[in-house]
C-alpha atoms as a printed R data frame, in Angstrom:
    type eleno elety resid chain resno        x        y        z
1   ATOM     1    CA   MET     A     1 -100.818 -172.370 -114.082
2   ATOM     2    CA   HIS     A     2 -101.614 -169.409 -116.421
3   ATOM     3    CA   GLY     A     3 -100.675 -166.180 -114.853
4   ATOM     4    CA   PHE     A     4 -100.027 -162.388 -114.759
5   ATOM     5    CA   SER     A     5  -97.192 -160.074 -113.856
6   ATOM     6    CA   VAL     A     6  -96.633 -157.907 -110.750
7   ATOM     7    CA   TYR     A     7  -93.748 -155.452 -110.898
8   ATOM     8    CA   LEU     A     8  -91.898 -154.276 -107.804
9   ATOM     9    CA   GLY     A     9  -90.960 -150.706 -108.777
10  ATOM    10    CA   HIS     A    10  -93.993 -149.256 -107.047
11  ATOM    11    CA   PRO     A    11  -96.584 -150.391 -104.399
12  ATOM    12    CA   ILE     A    12  -98.491 -153.450 -105.422
13  ATOM    13    CA   ASP     A    13 -102.082 -153.163 -106.705
14  ATOM    14    CA   LYS     A    14 -103.827 -155.430 -104.197
15  ATOM    15    CA   SER     A    15 -107.336 -155.059 -105.685
16  ATOM    16    CA   TYR     A    16 -106.083 -156.097 -109.161
17  ATOM    17    CA   ILE     A    17 -104.050 -158.999 -107.788
18  ATOM    18    CA   ARG     A    18 -106.963 -160.249 -105.739
19  ATOM    19    CA   ARG     A    19 -109.317 -160.140 -108.715
20  ATOM    20    CA   MET     A    20 -106.869 -162.035 -110.968
21  ATOM    21    CA   VAL     A    21 -106.219 -164.720 -108.393
22  ATOM    22    CA   ASP     A    22 -110.017 -165.104 -107.678
23  ATOM    23    CA   LEU     A    23 -110.572 -165.485 -111.450
24  ATOM    24    CA   GLY     A    24 -108.239 -168.458 -111.509
25  ATOM    25    CA   TYR     A    25 -104.882 -167.155 -112.549
26  ATOM    26    CA   LYS     A    26 -102.430 -169.269 -110.528
27  ATOM    27    CA   THR     A    27  -98.921 -168.061 -111.456
28  ATOM    28    CA   ILE     A    28  -97.455 -164.617 -110.708
29  ATOM    29    CA   PHE     A    29  -94.432 -163.484 -112.666
30  ATOM    30    CA   THR     A    30  -92.152 -160.871 -111.146
31  ATOM    31    CA   SER     A    31  -88.566 -159.714 -111.536
32  ATOM    32    CA   VAL     A    32  -85.837 -158.424 -109.236
33  ATOM    33    CA   GLN     A    33  -83.613 -157.355 -112.054
34  ATOM    34    CA   ILE     A    34  -85.482 -154.637 -113.947
35  ATOM    35    CA   PRO     A    35  -83.164 -151.616 -114.251
36  ATOM    36    CA   GLU     A    36  -85.979 -149.065 -113.592
37  ATOM    37    CA   ASP     A    37  -86.889 -150.642 -110.256
38  ATOM    38    CA   ASN     A    38  -85.436 -149.315 -107.003
39  ATOM    39    CA   ASP     A    39  -83.215 -151.890 -105.288
40  ATOM    40    CA   ASP     A    40  -84.235 -150.499 -101.920
41  ATOM    41    CA   THR     A    41  -87.932 -151.116 -102.366
42  ATOM    42    CA   LYS     A    42  -88.379 -154.157 -104.654
43  ATOM    43    CA   TYR     A    43  -87.617 -156.703 -101.993
44  ATOM    44    CA   ARG     A    44  -89.960 -154.928  -99.604
45  ATOM    45    CA   TYR     A    45  -92.707 -154.987 -102.242
46  ATOM    46    CA   LEU     A    46  -91.948 -158.685 -102.927
47  ATOM    47    CA   GLY     A    47  -92.462 -159.380  -99.242
48  ATOM    48    CA   GLU     A    48  -95.712 -157.412  -99.228
49  ATOM    49    CA   LEU     A    49  -96.954 -159.411 -102.194
50  ATOM    50    CA   LEU     A    50  -96.068 -162.743 -100.573
51  ATOM    51    CA   ASP     A    51  -97.669 -161.660  -97.262
52  ATOM    52    CA   PHE     A    52 -100.798 -160.446  -98.961
53  ATOM    53    CA   LEU     A    53 -101.286 -163.857 -100.729
54  ATOM    54    CA   SER     A    54  -99.991 -166.019  -97.984
55  ATOM    55    CA   ASN     A    55 -103.290 -167.934  -97.700
56  ATOM    56    CA   ASP     A    56 -103.409 -168.740 -101.436
57  ATOM    57    CA   GLN     A    57 -101.805 -171.723 -103.135
58  ATOM    58    CA   LEU     A    58  -99.938 -169.968 -105.946
59  ATOM    59    CA   ASN     A    59  -96.876 -170.256 -108.119
60  ATOM    60    CA   TYR     A    60  -94.378 -167.414 -108.226
61  ATOM    61    CA   MET     A    61  -91.939 -167.126 -111.093
62  ATOM    62    CA   ILE     A    62  -89.129 -164.850 -110.027
63  ATOM    63    CA   ASP     A    63  -86.732 -163.595 -112.729
64  ATOM    64    CA   ILE     A    64  -83.298 -163.057 -111.213
65  ATOM    65    CA   ASN     A    65  -79.686 -162.692 -112.127
66  ATOM    66    CA   PRO     A    66  -77.774 -165.791 -110.899
67  ATOM    67    CA   SER     A    67  -75.319 -163.539 -109.118
68  ATOM    68    CA   LEU     A    68  -78.039 -162.537 -106.713
69  ATOM    69    CA   LEU     A    69  -78.770 -166.046 -105.660
70  ATOM    70    CA   ASP     A    70  -77.507 -166.753 -102.088
71  ATOM    71    CA   HIS     A    71  -78.674 -168.372  -98.852
72  ATOM    72    CA   HIS     A    72  -80.277 -165.015  -97.769
73  ATOM    73    CA   PHE     A    73  -82.542 -165.006 -100.805
74  ATOM    74    CA   TYR     A    74  -83.403 -168.661 -100.461
75  ATOM    75    CA   ASP     A    75  -84.135 -168.263  -96.720
76  ATOM    76    CA   PHE     A    76  -86.332 -165.288  -97.469
77  ATOM    77    CA   LEU     A    77  -88.474 -167.324  -99.866
78  ATOM    78    CA   LYS     A    78  -88.693 -170.334  -97.548
79  ATOM    79    CA   GLN     A    79  -90.645 -168.313  -95.047
80  ATOM    80    CA   TYR     A    80  -93.747 -168.722  -97.291
81  ATOM    81    CA   ASP     A    81  -94.877 -172.321  -96.952
82  ATOM    82    CA   SER     A    82  -97.915 -172.058  -99.149
83  ATOM    83    CA   ALA     A    83  -96.066 -170.636 -102.161
84  ATOM    84    CA   GLN     A    84  -94.418 -172.627 -104.904
85  ATOM    85    CA   PHE     A    85  -91.376 -170.737 -106.220
86  ATOM    86    CA   ILE     A    86  -89.956 -170.966 -109.713
87  ATOM    87    CA   ILE     A    87  -86.571 -169.289 -110.068
88  ATOM    88    CA   ARG     A    88  -86.082 -168.119 -113.675
89  ATOM    89    CA   ILE     A    89  -82.433 -167.521 -114.646
90  ATOM    90    CA   ASP     A    90  -82.223 -165.440 -117.803
91  ATOM    91    CA   HIS     A    91  -78.580 -166.232 -118.648
92  ATOM    92    CA   SER     A    92  -75.349 -167.637 -117.183
93  ATOM    93    CA   THR     A    93  -76.950 -171.072 -116.921
94  ATOM    94    CA   SER     A    94  -74.721 -173.641 -115.365
95  ATOM    95    CA   ILE     A    95  -75.088 -177.104 -113.821
96  ATOM    96    CA   ASP     A    96  -74.062 -175.789 -110.381
97  ATOM    97    CA   THR     A    97  -76.622 -172.876 -110.501
98  ATOM    98    CA   VAL     A    98  -79.451 -175.150 -111.594
99  ATOM    99    CA   ASN     A    99  -78.583 -177.842 -109.013
100 ATOM   100    CA   GLU     A   100  -78.300 -175.193 -106.256
101 ATOM   101    CA   ILE     A   101  -81.800 -173.917 -107.036
102 ATOM   102    CA   ILE     A   102  -83.302 -177.418 -107.133
103 ATOM   103    CA   SER     A   103  -81.437 -178.486 -103.959
104 ATOM   104    CA   ASN     A   104  -83.233 -175.560 -102.141
105 ATOM   105    CA   ASP     A   105  -86.514 -177.131 -103.169
106 ATOM   106    CA   PHE     A   106  -87.327 -174.550 -105.839
107 ATOM   107    CA   GLN     A   107  -88.091 -175.260 -109.487
108 ATOM   108    CA   CYS     A   108  -85.630 -173.849 -111.944
109 ATOM   109    CA   CYS     A   109  -86.833 -172.051 -115.128
110 ATOM   110    CA   LEU     A   110  -84.648 -171.541 -118.115
111 ATOM   111    CA   ASN     A   111  -84.951 -168.928 -120.883
112 ATOM   112    CA   ALA     A   112  -86.792 -170.711 -123.646
113 ATOM   113    CA   SER     A   113  -86.044 -167.959 -126.167
114 ATOM   114    CA   ILE     A   114  -82.282 -168.456 -126.069
115 ATOM   115    CA   ILE     A   115  -81.860 -172.053 -125.107
116 ATOM   116    CA   SER     A   116  -79.738 -174.206 -127.422
117 ATOM   117    CA   ASP     A   117  -79.449 -177.829 -128.350
118 ATOM   118    CA   HIS     A   118  -75.933 -177.796 -126.941
119 ATOM   119    CA   LEU     A   119  -77.071 -176.516 -123.533
120 ATOM   120    CA   LEU     A   120  -80.020 -178.889 -123.354
121 ATOM   121    CA   GLN     A   121  -77.878 -181.813 -124.180
122 ATOM   122    CA   HIS     A   122  -75.303 -180.798 -121.597
123 ATOM   123    CA   LEU     A   123  -78.059 -180.420 -118.920
124 ATOM   124    CA   TYR     A   124  -79.739 -183.655 -119.880
125 ATOM   125    CA   GLN     A   125  -76.451 -185.546 -119.493
126 ATOM   126    CA   HIS     A   126  -75.256 -183.997 -116.280
127 ATOM   127    CA   LEU     A   127  -78.183 -182.503 -114.349
128 ATOM   128    CA   ASN     A   128  -79.522 -184.574 -111.412
129 ATOM   129    CA   HIS     A   129  -83.130 -183.601 -111.933
130 ATOM   130    CA   PHE     A   130  -83.437 -182.559 -115.599
131 ATOM   131    CA   ASN     A   131  -87.201 -183.114 -115.801
132 ATOM   132    CA   TYR     A   132  -87.744 -180.702 -112.939
133 ATOM   133    CA   LEU     A   133  -86.785 -177.837 -115.230
134 ATOM   134    CA   CYS     A   134  -89.399 -175.577 -116.817
135 ATOM   135    CA   TYR     A   135  -88.970 -172.926 -119.503
136 ATOM   136    CA   CYS     A   136  -90.239 -169.402 -120.088
137 ATOM   137    CA   HIS     A   137  -89.783 -167.237 -123.171
138 ATOM   138    CA   ASN     A   138  -88.719 -163.611 -122.980
139 ATOM   139    CA   TYR     A   139  -91.062 -160.628 -123.439
140 ATOM   140    CA   TYR     A   140  -90.003 -157.861 -125.700
141 ATOM   141    CA   PRO     A   141  -90.821 -154.173 -124.722
142 ATOM   142    CA   ARG     A   142  -89.296 -152.625 -127.821
143 ATOM   143    CA   PRO     A   143  -91.464 -152.843 -131.021
144 ATOM   144    CA   ASP     A   144  -89.983 -155.002 -133.851
145 ATOM   145    CA   THR     A   145  -87.782 -156.989 -131.423
146 ATOM   146    CA   GLY     A   146  -90.341 -159.669 -130.594
147 ATOM   147    CA   LEU     A   147  -89.866 -163.231 -131.870
148 ATOM   148    CA   GLU     A   148  -91.281 -164.754 -135.000
149 ATOM   149    CA   ALA     A   149  -93.929 -167.452 -134.502
150 ATOM   150    CA   GLN     A   150  -91.882 -170.004 -136.314
151 ATOM   151    CA   PHE     A   151  -88.832 -169.378 -134.108
152 ATOM   152    CA   VAL     A   152  -90.949 -169.884 -130.963
153 ATOM   153    CA   LYS     A   153  -92.249 -173.158 -132.396
154 ATOM   154    CA   SER     A   154  -88.707 -174.363 -133.218
155 ATOM   155    CA   GLN     A   155  -87.527 -173.484 -129.704
156 ATOM   156    CA   ASN     A   156  -90.467 -175.250 -128.129
157 ATOM   157    CA   ASP     A   157  -90.026 -178.324 -130.303
158 ATOM   158    CA   LEU     A   158  -86.382 -178.470 -129.268
159 ATOM   159    CA   ILE     A   159  -87.255 -178.403 -125.599
160 ATOM   160    CA   LEU     A   160  -90.080 -180.941 -125.997
161 ATOM   161    CA   ALA     A   161  -87.646 -183.308 -127.847
162 ATOM   162    CA   TYR     A   162  -85.703 -183.566 -124.575
163 ATOM   163    CA   ASN     A   163  -88.719 -183.623 -122.303
164 ATOM   164    CA   PRO     A   164  -92.134 -184.087 -123.898
165 ATOM   165    CA   GLN     A   165  -93.773 -183.247 -120.591
166 ATOM   166    CA   ALA     A   166  -91.908 -179.895 -120.151
167 ATOM   167    CA   ASN     A   167  -93.877 -176.845 -119.060
168 ATOM   168    CA   ILE     A   168  -93.274 -173.893 -121.354
169 ATOM   169    CA   TYR     A   169  -94.518 -170.345 -120.629
170 ATOM   170    CA   GLY     A   170  -94.921 -167.330 -122.930
171 ATOM   171    CA   PHE     A   171  -96.097 -163.762 -122.678
172 ATOM   172    CA   ILE     A   172  -98.898 -161.739 -124.160
173 ATOM   173    CA   ALA     A   173  -99.625 -158.001 -123.858
174 ATOM   174    CA   GLY     A   174 -102.073 -156.573 -121.353
175 ATOM   175    CA   THR     A   175 -104.418 -153.587 -121.638
176 ATOM   176    CA   THR     A   176 -102.501 -151.158 -119.471
177 ATOM   177    CA   LEU     A   177  -98.883 -151.238 -120.764
178 ATOM   178    CA   ARG     A   178  -95.639 -150.954 -118.806
179 ATOM   179    CA   GLY     A   179  -93.167 -148.134 -119.247
180 ATOM   180    CA   PRO     A   180  -90.891 -146.711 -120.250
181 ATOM   181    CA   LEU     A   181  -92.026 -147.576 -123.875
182 ATOM   182    CA   PHE     A   182  -95.638 -148.497 -123.214
183 ATOM   183    CA   LYS     A   183  -95.781 -150.756 -126.331
184 ATOM   184    CA   GLY     A   184  -96.762 -154.090 -124.663
185 ATOM   185    CA   LEU     A   185  -94.739 -157.031 -123.391
186 ATOM   186    CA   PRO     A   186  -95.380 -159.904 -125.762
187 ATOM   187    CA   THR     A   187  -93.105 -162.850 -126.726
188 ATOM   188    CA   ILE     A   188  -94.270 -162.889 -130.363
189 ATOM   189    CA   GLU     A   189  -94.035 -159.596 -132.310
190 ATOM   190    CA   THR     A   190  -97.202 -160.109 -134.328
191 ATOM   191    CA   THR     A   191  -99.234 -160.383 -131.141
192 ATOM   192    CA   ARG     A   192  -98.264 -157.030 -129.813
193 ATOM   193    CA   TYR     A   193 -101.529 -155.299 -130.738
194 ATOM   194    CA   LEU     A   194 -103.859 -158.429 -131.037
195 ATOM   195    CA   HIS     A   195 -106.763 -159.373 -128.811
196 ATOM   196    CA   THR     A   196 -105.517 -161.260 -125.802
197 ATOM   197    CA   ILE     A   197 -107.309 -164.541 -126.923
198 ATOM   198    CA   GLU     A   198 -105.764 -164.339 -130.413
199 ATOM   199    CA   SER     A   199 -102.335 -163.940 -128.876
200 ATOM   200    CA   ALA     A   200 -102.964 -166.826 -126.397
201 ATOM   201    CA   GLN     A   201 -104.257 -169.081 -129.138
202 ATOM   202    CA   LEU     A   202 -101.136 -168.526 -131.274
203 ATOM   203    CA   LEU     A   203  -98.774 -169.267 -128.401
204 ATOM   204    CA   GLN     A   204 -100.700 -172.478 -127.627
205 ATOM   205    CA   ASP     A   205 -100.704 -173.583 -131.295
206 ATOM   206    CA   LEU     A   206  -96.871 -173.298 -131.061
207 ATOM   207    CA   ASN     A   207  -96.753 -175.737 -128.097
208 ATOM   208    CA   THR     A   208  -96.557 -173.044 -125.394
209 ATOM   209    CA   GLN     A   209  -98.678 -174.526 -122.579
210 ATOM   210    CA   TYR     A   210  -98.973 -171.621 -120.216
211 ATOM   211    CA   ILE     A   211  -99.956 -168.025 -120.937
212 ATOM   212    CA   MET     A   212  -98.646 -165.066 -118.908
213 ATOM   213    CA   ILE     A   213  -99.812 -161.384 -119.046
214 ATOM   214    CA   GLY     A   214  -96.561 -159.548 -119.543
215 ATOM   215    CA   ASP     A   215  -97.929 -156.078 -118.768
216 ATOM   216    CA   PRO     A   216  -98.958 -154.955 -115.344
217 ATOM   217    CA   TYR     A   217 -102.702 -154.788 -115.934
218 ATOM   218    CA   LEU     A   218 -105.432 -156.656 -117.910
219 ATOM   219    CA   ASN     A   219 -108.904 -155.159 -117.662
220 ATOM   220    CA   CYS     A   220 -111.718 -157.130 -116.048
221 ATOM   221    CA   HIS     A   221 -113.557 -157.998 -119.279
222 ATOM   222    CA   ARG     A   222 -110.484 -159.323 -120.958
223 ATOM   223    CA   ALA     A   223 -109.244 -161.144 -117.854
224 ATOM   224    CA   GLN     A   224 -112.638 -162.999 -117.546
225 ATOM   225    CA   GLN     A   225 -112.628 -163.790 -121.282
226 ATOM   226    CA   LEU     A   226 -109.126 -165.046 -121.316
227 ATOM   227    CA   ILE     A   227 -109.318 -167.369 -118.280
228 ATOM   228    CA   SER     A   228 -112.547 -168.863 -119.659
229 ATOM   229    CA   PHE     A   229 -110.799 -169.567 -122.900
230 ATOM   230    CA   LEU     A   230 -107.646 -170.922 -121.267
231 ATOM   231    CA   LYS     A   231 -109.272 -173.241 -118.771
232 ATOM   232    CA   GLN     A   232 -112.378 -174.380 -120.612
233 ATOM   233    CA   ARG     A   233 -112.107 -173.160 -124.264
234 ATOM   234    CA   HIS     A   234 -115.250 -171.140 -123.488
235 ATOM   235    CA   PHE     A   235 -115.812 -167.866 -125.362
236 ATOM   236    CA   LYS     A   236 -117.676 -164.874 -123.948
237 ATOM   237    CA   LEU     A   237 -118.862 -162.526 -126.709
238 ATOM   238    CA   SER     A   238 -120.272 -159.086 -126.112
239 ATOM   239    CA   ILE     A   239 -123.012 -158.233 -128.619
240 ATOM   240    CA   THR     A   240 -125.543 -155.555 -129.566
241 ATOM   241    CA   LEU     A   241 -129.068 -156.911 -129.960
242 ATOM   242    CA   PHE     A   242 -131.341 -155.875 -132.888
243 ATOM   243    CA   ASP     A   243 -134.259 -158.176 -132.269
244 ATOM   244    CA   THR     A   244 -135.776 -158.662 -128.786
245 ATOM   245    CA   PRO     A   245 -137.504 -162.013 -129.455
246 ATOM   246    CA   ALA     A   246 -134.105 -163.513 -130.430
247 ATOM   247    CA   GLU     A   247 -132.829 -162.785 -126.914
248 ATOM   248    CA   GLU     A   248 -134.434 -166.075 -125.581
249 ATOM   249    CA   ILE     A   249 -132.231 -168.205 -127.898
250 ATOM   250    CA   LEU     A   250 -129.118 -166.014 -127.815
251 ATOM   251    CA   LEU     A   251 -128.851 -166.027 -123.990
252 ATOM   252    CA   LYS     A   252 -128.766 -169.774 -123.715
253 ATOM   253    CA   PRO     A   253 -125.461 -171.732 -123.699
254 ATOM   254    CA   HIS     A   254 -124.058 -172.767 -127.090
255 ATOM   255    CA   THR     A   255 -121.443 -175.112 -128.555
256 ATOM   256    CA   VAL     A   256 -119.630 -174.833 -131.864
257 ATOM   257    CA   ARG     A   257 -120.744 -177.769 -134.036
258 ATOM   258    CA   PRO     A   258 -118.088 -180.510 -134.446
259 ATOM   259    CA   ASP     A   259 -118.521 -180.352 -138.237
260 ATOM   260    CA   ASN     A   260 -118.310 -176.517 -138.370
261 ATOM   261    CA   PRO     A   261 -117.709 -174.891 -141.768
262 ATOM   262    CA   GLY     A   262 -115.131 -172.263 -142.648
263 ATOM   263    CA   ASN     A   263 -117.155 -169.086 -143.218
264 ATOM   264    CA   LEU     A   264 -119.298 -169.084 -140.082
265 ATOM   265    CA   ILE     A   265 -119.871 -170.504 -136.644
266 ATOM   266    CA   ARG     A   266 -122.837 -172.822 -136.190
267 ATOM   267    CA   SER     A   267 -124.479 -173.505 -132.797
268 ATOM   268    CA   GLN     A   268 -125.058 -177.123 -131.956
269 ATOM   269    CA   GLU     A   269 -128.103 -176.382 -129.755
270 ATOM   270    CA   ALA     A   270 -129.865 -173.388 -131.075
271 ATOM   271    CA   ARG     A   271 -132.531 -175.118 -133.156
272 ATOM   272    CA   HIS     A   272 -133.491 -177.135 -130.055
273 ATOM   273    CA   TYR     A   273 -134.072 -173.892 -128.183
274 ATOM   274    CA   CYS     A   274 -136.501 -172.662 -130.763
275 ATOM   275    CA   LYS     A   275 -140.041 -173.176 -129.472
276 ATOM   276    CA   ASP     A   276 -142.031 -170.592 -131.451
277 ATOM   277    CA   ASP     A   277 -142.105 -169.586 -135.109
278 ATOM   278    CA   ILE     A   278 -139.483 -166.963 -136.070
279 ATOM   279    CA   GLN     A   279 -141.059 -164.374 -138.321
280 ATOM   280    CA   PRO     A   280 -138.957 -163.041 -141.190
281 ATOM   281    CA   SER     A   281 -137.334 -159.658 -140.292
282 ATOM   282    CA   LEU     A   282 -134.047 -157.814 -140.611
283 ATOM   283    CA   ILE     A   283 -133.203 -159.494 -143.858
284 ATOM   284    CA   ASN     A   284 -129.835 -157.719 -144.250
285 ATOM   285    CA   GLU     A   285 -126.411 -158.363 -145.574
286 ATOM   286    CA   ARG     A   286 -124.503 -160.656 -143.204
287 ATOM   287    CA   THR     A   287 -121.269 -158.925 -142.311
288 ATOM   288    CA   ARG     A   288 -118.362 -160.139 -140.250
289 ATOM   289    CA   GLY     A   289 -119.618 -160.535 -136.674
290 ATOM   290    CA   SER     A   290 -123.335 -160.685 -137.626
291 ATOM   291    CA   ILE     A   291 -125.406 -163.139 -135.594
292 ATOM   292    CA   THR     A   292 -128.233 -164.718 -137.519
293 ATOM   293    CA   LEU     A   293 -131.280 -166.885 -136.841
294 ATOM   294    CA   ASP     A   294 -132.994 -168.837 -139.658
295 ATOM   295    CA   ASN     A   295 -136.689 -167.871 -139.796
296 ATOM   296    CA   LYS     A   296 -139.719 -170.052 -140.319
297 ATOM   297    CA   HIS     A   297 -139.326 -170.113 -144.079
298 ATOM   298    CA   ASN     A   298 -136.176 -172.351 -143.625
299 ATOM   299    CA   GLY     A   299 -138.271 -175.228 -142.405
300 ATOM   300    CA   ARG     A   300 -136.512 -177.624 -140.094
301 ATOM   301    CA   TYR     A   301 -133.493 -175.156 -139.994
302 ATOM   302    CA   GLN     A   302 -135.676 -172.634 -138.134
303 ATOM   303    CA   GLY     A   303 -133.738 -171.377 -135.096
304 ATOM   304    CA   GLU     A   304 -130.289 -172.104 -136.652
305 ATOM   305    CA   LEU     A   305 -127.874 -169.709 -135.061
306 ATOM   306    CA   GLN     A   306 -124.751 -168.582 -136.890
307 ATOM   307    CA   ILE     A   307 -121.898 -166.141 -136.213
308 ATOM   308    CA   ILE     A   308 -120.698 -164.895 -139.582
309 ATOM   309    CA   LYS     A   309 -116.970 -164.836 -140.319
310 ATOM   310    CA   LYS     A   310 -117.049 -163.705 -143.945
311 ATOM   311    CA   VAL     A   311 -119.463 -161.316 -145.684
312 ATOM   312    CA   LEU     A   312 -122.516 -163.129 -147.027
313 ATOM   313    CA   PRO     A   313 -125.452 -161.676 -149.045
314 ATOM   314    CA   PRO     A   314 -128.957 -161.189 -147.557
315 ATOM   315    CA   HIS     A   315 -131.189 -164.280 -147.585
316 ATOM   316    CA   LYS     A   316 -134.947 -164.128 -147.214
317 ATOM   317    CA   ASN     A   317 -134.874 -167.042 -144.767
318 ATOM   318    CA   VAL     A   318 -132.160 -165.633 -142.475
319 ATOM   319    CA   ASN     A   319 -132.662 -162.819 -139.861
320 ATOM   320    CA   VAL     A   320 -129.763 -160.728 -138.786
321 ATOM   321    CA   VAL     A   321 -130.651 -160.372 -135.099
322 ATOM   322    CA   ALA     A   322 -127.454 -159.134 -133.442
323 ATOM   323    CA   GLN     A   323 -123.795 -158.001 -133.932
324 ATOM   324    CA   VAL     A   324 -120.680 -159.020 -132.132
325 ATOM   325    CA   ASP     A   325 -119.066 -155.904 -130.644
326 ATOM   326    CA   ASN     A   326 -115.926 -154.685 -132.510
327 ATOM   327    CA   ASP     A   327 -113.548 -155.493 -129.681
328 ATOM   328    CA   ASP     A   328 -114.606 -159.199 -129.755
329 ATOM   329    CA   ILE     A   329 -114.855 -159.719 -133.551
330 ATOM   330    CA   PRO     A   330 -111.167 -160.817 -133.811
331 ATOM   331    CA   ILE     A   331 -111.639 -163.861 -131.570
332 ATOM   332    CA   ILE     A   332 -114.328 -165.376 -133.795
333 ATOM   333    CA   ASN     A   333 -111.536 -166.917 -135.825
334 ATOM   334    CA   CYS     A   334 -110.218 -168.639 -132.672
335 ATOM   335    CA   MET     A   335 -113.427 -170.568 -132.216
336 ATOM   336    CA   ARG     A   336 -113.023 -174.236 -133.078
337 ATOM   337    CA   PRO     A   337 -115.275 -177.325 -133.180
338 ATOM   338    CA   ASN     A   338 -116.729 -178.254 -129.712
339 ATOM   339    CA   ASP     A   339 -115.715 -174.975 -128.144
340 ATOM   340    CA   SER     A   340 -118.510 -173.536 -126.023
341 ATOM   341    CA   PHE     A   341 -119.720 -169.958 -126.169
342 ATOM   342    CA   GLU     A   342 -122.105 -167.394 -124.696
343 ATOM   343    CA   PHE     A   343 -123.372 -163.927 -125.453
344 ATOM   344    CA   THR     A   344 -123.519 -160.850 -123.204
345 ATOM   345    CA   ILE     A   345 -125.916 -158.153 -124.441
346 ATOM   346    CA   ASN     A   346 -124.174 -154.811 -123.947
347 ATOM   347    CA   ALA     A   347 -126.790 -152.725 -125.741
348 ATOM   348    CA   LYS     A   348 -129.977 -153.031 -127.693
349 ATOM   349    CA   GLU     A   349 -130.362 -151.307 -131.040
350 ATOM   350    CA   LEU     A   350 -133.782 -152.427 -132.151
351 ATOM   351    CA   LYS     A   351 -134.401 -152.198 -135.873
352 ATOM   352    CA   SER     A   352 -137.537 -152.433 -137.907
């Protein structure tokens, strides 16, 4: 149920949408109440989006002012049998509005960023289908207006106190940003300029189950990285290779050891992949993002693969064989025991 955003102020980008759906993103967020969007075209583009994906089983979260909800709108959506619609009401929440949405066989989504204990208690006591509600935080286009992490956690904890199974969504920034400010569309202010996986990890640590790309575009590399992380906790790291013989071990699948230490990532499998002696070479300082293999002088540790998180001095038994590319270094800190990972060699910089 992780997803991405499609905005209706201009023709939809079908190639991007197709790619994201094929990668496994199953929820599309859109809005019919953005001031910059043209009222005459947004419903036409919404229809084009739904027609284009009519053969896919997807969720659509539609942000709408309750005043725009009427039988014409509901009838329009009901044409699309394969779609599951979530109607997000940003404000003016009432029992009647929520019951009307649910009675039309749509799920109702409330604004997780502003919901209160008083409102939740009122809905819990009087709503016919309270557990059918879901919740989605706001995104914040203007820098310095995004939420603090602790506030997001307190809001999520409040929601989960009423329904421990509640689905909660939050936003992270994309790689092509939406105007008019072009500063990203995150829920949490500190994630505005972070790597997408760092941002997603923080939201999930705060009990936000589902991650949405707020901006209109996420590049292919990041989209693949993110969905692998979200669905499987699998990390794809781009690297520069320094030592060709190391390629045989590096390109095999790896798992973070369950007893992993704090200053580095250890591969569970790498020593088992080592079939030949590793000669000492590239005995360099181990900087953040360095990938190392223990050489033959480390005895039974020969073939030990590590990704360095904190600068360590050179060691005569440890070869520095590759380097994580700068764009992916930030996500090393997100890797946890039993996560899986793989390397993609983007370039070779062979060193003597």
